[in-house]
C-alpha positions in Angstrom: 77.6 -10.4 36.9 79.1 -13.7 38.4 82.5 -14.5 37.1 85.4 -16.9 37.7 88.9 -15.5 37.6 91.8 -17.9 37.9 95.7 -17.6 37.3 98.1 -14.9 36.7 99.4 -13.5 33.6 97.8 -11.8 30.4 93.9 -11.7 30.6 92.1 -14.2 28.6 88.3 -13.4 28.4 86.2 -16.8 27.8 82.5 -16.0 26.8 80.1 -18.8 26.6 77.6 -19.8 24.0 73.8 -20.0 24.1 72.2 -21.1 26.4 75.1 -22.1 28.7 77.2 -20.5 31.2 81.0 -20.3 32.2 81.2 -23.9 33.1 81.2 -24.9 29.1 84.9 -23.9 29.4 85.8 -26.2 32.1 88.2 -27.8 30.2 90.0 -24.8 29.0 89.8 -23.2 32.7 91.3 -26.6 34.0 94.2 -26.6 31.4 95.3 -23.1 30.3 98.5 -21.8 32.2 100.3 -18.7 32.2 97.3 -16.5 31.8 94.7 -14.9 34.0 91.3 -16.6 33.0 88.2 -14.4 33.3 85.0 -16.8 32.7 81.9 -14.8 33.3 78.2 -15.9 33.1 76.4 -13.5 30.7 73.3 -11.7 32.0 70.5 -14.0 32.9 72.8 -17.3 32.5 74.6 -19.3 35.2 74.8 -17.3 38.4 74.2 -14.0 36.6 71.0 -12.1 37.1 69.0 -11.2 34.1 67.8 -7.7 35.3 64.8 -5.7 34.0 63.7 -7.1 30.6 60.5 -5.5 29.3 58.1 -7.9 27.6 59.0 -8.9 24.1 62.3 -7.2 24.2 65.7 -9.2 24.4 69.3 -8.6 25.4 71.2 -7.3 22.3 74.7 -8.5 21.5 75.7 -4.9 22.1 74.3 -5.2 25.8 76.1 -8.2 26.5 79.3 -6.6 25.1 79.0 -3.6 27.3 78.5 -5.8 30.3 81.7 -7.6 29.7 83.3 -4.0 29.6 81.8 -3.0 32.7 82.9 -6.3 34.3 86.5 -5.6 33.2 86.3 -2.1 34.8 85.0 -3.8 37.9 88.0 -6.3 38.0 90.6 -3.5 37.3 91.7 -5.0 34.2 93.0 -2.3 32.0 95.5 -4.1 29.8 93.8 -5.6 26.4 92.3 -9.1 26.6 92.5 -12.2 24.5 88.7 -12.3 23.6 87.8 -16.0 23.3 84.1 -16.5 22.2 82.2 -19.4 21.5 78.9 -19.4 19.4 76.7 -16.5 20.9 80.1 -15.6 22.7 81.4 -14.9 19.0 78.4 -12.8 18.2 78.9 -10.7 21.2 82.6 -10.7 20.4 82.0 -8.8 17.3 80.2 -6.2 19.1 82.7 -5.8 21.9 85.5 -5.6 19.0 83.5 -2.7 17.6 82.7 -0.9 20.7 85.6 -1.6 22.9 88.4 -2.1 20.3 91.1 -0.7 22.5 90.4 -3.4 25.1 91.1 -6.3 22.6 94.7 -7.8 22.1 93.6 -10.9 20.2 90.5 -12.8 19.0 89.6 -16.2 19.3 86.3 -17.6 17.5 85.0 -20.9 18.4 82.4 -22.3 16.2 80.6 -19.0 15.4 79.9 -16.8 12.5 79.8 -13.3 11.2 76.5 -13.1 9.4 73.1 -12.4 10.6 70.5 -14.8 10.6 68.6 -15.5 7.5 65.0 -15.1 7.1 64.1 -18.7 8.4 66.7 -18.7 11.1 65.3 -15.4 12.5 61.9 -17.0 12.2 62.9 -19.9 14.1 64.5 -18.1 16.8 61.4 -15.8 17.5 59.3 -18.9 17.6 61.4 -20.3 20.2 61.6 -17.3 22.2 57.8 -17.0 22.2 57.3 -20.7 23.2 60.2 -21.5 25.6 58.1 -20.3 28.6 55.6 -23.0 27.8 58.0 -25.6 26.7 60.4 -25.0 29.6 64.2 -24.9 29.5 64.8 -28.5 29.8 62.8 -29.6 26.9 64.5 -26.8 24.7 67.8 -28.1 25.9 66.9 -31.7 25.0 65.7 -30.5 21.7 68.9 -28.8 21.0 71.6 -31.3 22.3 71.7 -33.5 19.4 72.6 -30.8 17.0 75.5 -29.7 19.1 77.7 -32.7 19.0 79.4 -35.0 16.4 77.8 -38.3 16.1 80.6 -40.0 17.8 80.2 -37.8 20.9 76.5 -38.7 21.0 77.2 -42.4 20.9 80.5 -42.4 23.1 80.3 -39.9 25.6 76.9 -39.8 27.2 78.1 -38.1 30.3 79.3 -35.0 28.4 76.1 -34.8 26.4 73.9 -35.2 29.7 76.0 -32.5 31.3 75.7 -30.1 28.8 71.9 -30.5 28.6 71.6 -30.1 32.4 73.6 -26.7 32.2 71.3 -25.5 29.3 68.1 -26.7 31.1 69.1 -25.1 34.4 68.8 -21.4 32.8 65.6 -19.7 33.2 63.0 -19.4 30.3 63.3 -15.4 30.4 67.0 -15.3 29.9 66.7 -17.8 27.1 64.0 -15.9 25.4 65.9 -12.7 25.8 69.0 -14.2 24.2 67.1 -15.4 21.4 65.4 -12.1 20.6 68.8 -10.7 20.8 70.5 -13.0 18.4 67.6 -12.7 16.0 68.2 -9.1 15.9 72.0 -9.0 15.8 73.7 -7.1 13.0 75.6 -8.7 10.1 79.3 -8.0 10.5 80.6 -9.7 7.4 81.5 -6.0 5.8 83.5 -5.5 8.8 85.9 -8.4 8.7 88.5 -6.7 6.5 88.7 -4.0 9.2 89.2 -6.4 12.2 93.1 -6.5 11.7 94.0 -8.2 15.0 95.4 -11.5 15.5 92.6 -14.0 15.2 92.3 -17.8 15.5 89.2 -19.4 14.1 88.4 -22.9 15.6 85.8 -25.1 14.1 84.7 -28.7 14.7 84.8 -30.7 11.2 81.2 -31.9 11.9 79.7 -28.6 13.0 76.2 -28.5 11.4 75.4 -25.2 13.0 78.5 -23.0 11.9 80.1 -25.3 9.2 83.8 -25.3 8.5 83.4 -23.6 5.3 81.6 -20.6 6.9 84.4 -20.3 9.4 87.2 -20.9 6.8 85.8 -17.9 4.6 85.5 -15.8 7.9 89.1 -16.4 8.5 90.1 -15.7 5.0 88.4 -12.3 5.0 90.2 -11.1 8.2 93.9 -9.8 7.5 95.6 -11.8 10.6 93.4 -14.8 10.9 94.2 -18.4 10.9 91.8 -21.4 10.8 92.1 -24.6 12.8 89.8 -27.5 11.9 89.1 -29.9 14.9 88.5 -33.3 13.7 85.7 -35.6 15.2 84.0 -32.7 16.9 80.6 -30.9 16.1 79.6 -27.6 17.4 80.9 -28.2 20.9 84.3 -28.5 19.9 85.9 -27.0 23.0 84.1 -29.7 25.3 84.4 -32.5 22.6 88.1 -32.3 21.8 89.4 -30.1 24.6 93.1 -31.5 24.0 93.1 -30.2 20.4 91.2 -27.1 21.2 93.6 -26.2 24.2 96.7 -27.0 22.0 95.5 -24.6 19.3 94.7 -21.8 21.9 98.1 -22.3 23.6 99.9 -22.3 20.3 98.0 -19.0 19.3 98.7 -17.4 22.8 102.4 -18.3 22.4 102.4 -16.6 19.0 101.1 -13.1 20.2 103.6 -10.1 20.6 104.2 -9.0 24.2 101.7 -6.6 25.7 103.2 -3.0 25.2 
């Protein structure tokens, strides 16, 4: 698994969304200080190999989670991490938390949700998984991009929008299809939220149409130690659209955590 590691201090694991790579966190990697940043490319994305995937089968959120645990082992990280997951990285985070709870110090959930897909959402993912080989990654990225950003970002920051589209379009159709199948089959963890009793920060763009603020606010309210931060002027890509505000929220959260040990 390809992984960027930078800095010294308590480990912060940055897990990207679909269909991106660790570079989506570039503003956080550049600005967060006093921590050890660990920013991997999930299986098949960025510079990481997909591995053997049988036809018609995807990569489950559990498998991505176990990959991350194996990565931490390979890096010799034995202290608990602050797990920061964006969108699909949040879905992976729920499974990481369920399967590797002892490795998590605190949780940051950016523009994600605990619910499984509804029937229409699952059908849409399955259709995209079937067609992405025919359409190509770049076409899928082009179709997705307008849904990811606030209207003002689309109008005023074309370089950011184009950069994100290029990142998504650079990934293989096979990796994209595998992730789509995995997300379509992911479990609903809404009933587990009350048991996730670790410090949690939920961040959401106020114009996020994919994981609306009310969904994330409700998620935070269902968790015993969660706080909710709304980022004004941001869509789904809040960490990239409004990095100053998102970084400030993350830094304040990290400062509030009790010392390790």
